[in-house]
N, C-alpha and C positions, 0 to 999 in steps of 0.2 A: 781740593779736587779729589773725587772718589775714584778708587781703583775699580777695574772691571769686576773684581771679586766682591768688593763692597756693594757695587750696583746689583749683582746677582743676589746677594744676601738680602738687600733692602727690598727687591722686587719679589722674592720668594714668598709664598703664602705662609702666614704664621699660624701654627697649630697651638691652641690652648691645651690644657691638661686633659680636659674631657675628650677633645677631638683626638688627641694622641692615644688615649686609652681605647676609644672606639676603633681607631685604626688598628691598634694592636689586637683587639678582640676579633675584628674582621679578618685580619691576617691569620690569626690562630684558627678561626672557623674554616677559612679557605684551606689552610694546611690540613685540618682534620678531614675535610671533604676529599681532598686529594689523596690522603692516606686511605680513606674508605674506598675510593675508586680504585686505587692500586690493589687493595685487598680483594675487591670484587674481580679484578682482572686475574689475580692469582687464584682465587677461589670462585669458580663460576657459579657456585650455589649460594654465595653470600647475599644477604639482603641488600637491596640497592641503597646507595648512599643518599640519593635524592629521589625518593619515590614520587611518582606522579599521581598515583591513585590515592583516594581518601583512606584514612586509617580505619580499622575495624571499630565498630561500636557494639559488637555482640556482647551481651551480658548473659552468662550461663545461669540458668534456673534449674537446679538439680531435680526439682519436682516434675519437670517435663522434658528431661534430657535423657539421652542414651549414648553409650559407647557402642559403635559399630566397627567390627574388625572384619576385613575382607581377607579370605584365603590365608589364615594363620597356619599354613600346612607345610609339611616336610619338604615337598618338592620345590617350594619357593625359599625356605628359610634355613635349611640345613645343608651342610656340605655333602650330605648323602642324597640330596634332592637332585632331580634331573636337570634343573636349570642353574645350579650353583655356578657353573663355569661362566655364565653371563651376568648373573645378579649378585654373586658373592661379594665382589669388591664394593658395590653400592650398599649392600646389607651391612658389611663390616664397617664401612666408613660412617654410616649413620648410627651404628649401634642399634639397628632395627629390632633385633630379637629381644634384647634386654629392655628396650623402650616400650615395646608392645606389652611385655610382662608388667612393667611399671604402671601402664595404663589399666590393665586388668586389675591389679592390686588396688589402685586408687579408686577405681570405679566401684569395686566391690565394697571397699571401706565406706564409700559415700552412699551406698545403697542404691546405686544407679542401675537402671535397666541396661543389660549387656546383651548384644545380639551378634551372632556370627553369620556371615554370608559365605558359605563354602563353595568350592568349585569341584565338581565330580564329573567324570565321564564314564558312562556305561558302554557295554559292547555295542548296543544299538546306535550310540552316538557316533561310532566310527563308520557308520553307513551313510553319513550325510552326503548328499549329492554335490554340494559346493561348500567351499570354506575360504575364509580369509587367510592371509599369510601366516599369522600366528596360530590360527586354528589348525592349519596343516601341520605346523611344527609341533604343537602340543600333542596332537594325535599320533604323530610319527614317533615321538619319544616316550609315549605312554604316560604323559603327565596327568596326575589326578585320577588315574584309572581305578575303577572298582569293578568287582565281579558282576554287580547288578544292583538295582534299586531296592531289592527286597532281601538282600543278604549282606552280612558283614564279614563273610569269608574273605580272608586275606587282607582285611582292612588295617588291623593293628600293626603299626610300624611301617606301613607302606607310605609311598609318597603322598597319598591322599589323606593320611592321618594328620592329627594336630602335632605341633611341636610338643614334646613331652612336658616341658615346663609350664605349658598352658593348660594342661589337662585338669589340674585341680580347680581352676577357675571355670572352665567350660563344662565340666561334669559335676557341678555343685547342685544340680537340680533346679537352678534358677535362670541360667543363661539360655537365651533363645537361640536354638540352632535352626536356622532357616533352611528351606529346601534349596538345592544347589542352583546357582546361576550357571548358565550354560555357555555364554560367550564372555561378556565383560560386566554388564550392568545388572541391576536388580529387577529389570523388566520381566525376566524369565523366572523369578522366584517370588516368595511371599514376604520379602523383607518389609516393604511398605505397609502391607496389611498388619504384620506383627507389631510394627512401631505404632501405627494408628491405634491399634487395640490396647496399647499401653499408655495412650494419651501423650505420646512423644511428639514434639515438633522441633526439637533441637538435637543435633547429632554431632558427637565428637567422632571423627572418622580416621581410621588408621588401617594398616594392613598392607597386603601385597596385591598386585604390583602397581606402583605409583601411576604410571601413564596408561594402564589398562583397567583392571578391575576397580582400583581405588578411585581413579579419576571418573570412570563411568558411573560408579555409585554416587560420587559427589554431584555429577551433572543431573542424574535422575532425581536424587533427593531434592536438589534445588528446584527442579521443574515441578516437583510434587508439593512445594511450599514449605519444605523444612529449612531451618537455619543450620548451616553446616560449618563446623570448624575442623579443618584438616590438620593433623599433627604431622608436620613435615619430616621429622626424624624418626617417626614410627612407621615409615614406609621406605621403599627402595625400588630400583628398577634395573632392567637390563641395559647394558652398554654394548652396542653392536656397531658395525660399520655404517648401518643405516641411521644411527643417531643415539644420543644419550637419553634414554627414556625418563630418567629421574629429572633431568634439567627441563625436558619438555613438560613434564607434569607440574613441576614447581612453578613454572611460568603460568600455567593455567590455574593452579591453586590460587596464586596471587591475584589473577584477573577475576576469578569467579566466586571463590569461597567467601563466606561471611567473616571468617577469620582464618589465619594461618598461624598456628602455635607450635612451639617446640614442646617436647615432652615435659620439660620442667614447667613451662607455662600451663600446660593442660593439667598436670598434677596439682599445681597451685590453685587453679580454678576449682578442681574437684574437692580440694580440702576446704573450700569456702573461705 
């Protein structure tokens, strides 16, 4: 007569070696996914453990690509800039300043077209009859201010000037310095024309600020038929009571860009 314990053993499903291995692998995978989810909860910027969107299929062709950098300027990227109090933590967390420089260096080494889309405000811009919230703030704090469109007086070392470490790349006689965009996107400058004239239809996009000018450039370039890879740690954004600008932008980069790369990945692509 069998005991209850023996009955349970006899009735229990028998796992062969392969099934046991598969069960172990499945458990390990589930454990890894749980770890990644926990990391994502700890780090709100971490890549999703189980992405729902299809992976990127973008293949960089150096003969028809460009590096575009938005607003690589002191007011956004330096502790001396007028926005450092709200963007500084994000800039330092991402290593944005150094990562942009790495992109400049790699792009120049690869012979890539490089274009800068700067942000300037002239005295007449302060006479606008209506403004959005950020426009009001930027004008109030004198962000990107210049004396006028036809003079460089007071430009050097001002908040509108480039970060000093970028100057050798920007002033090499080859970098395209576009006319200024006035709000966020390139609709108000000659960026698209300049890229078209260089035969460019792929863009590696970096710069400031993630949820404002960088995202607006991404959106317009996509609408204009460019293939766009955003470099997620070569940008940053303000963190305010109204929200984390970098997290908002990162979500939209994942939803819309043809690729979202780290600086390491972008440099590897540029190296061929």
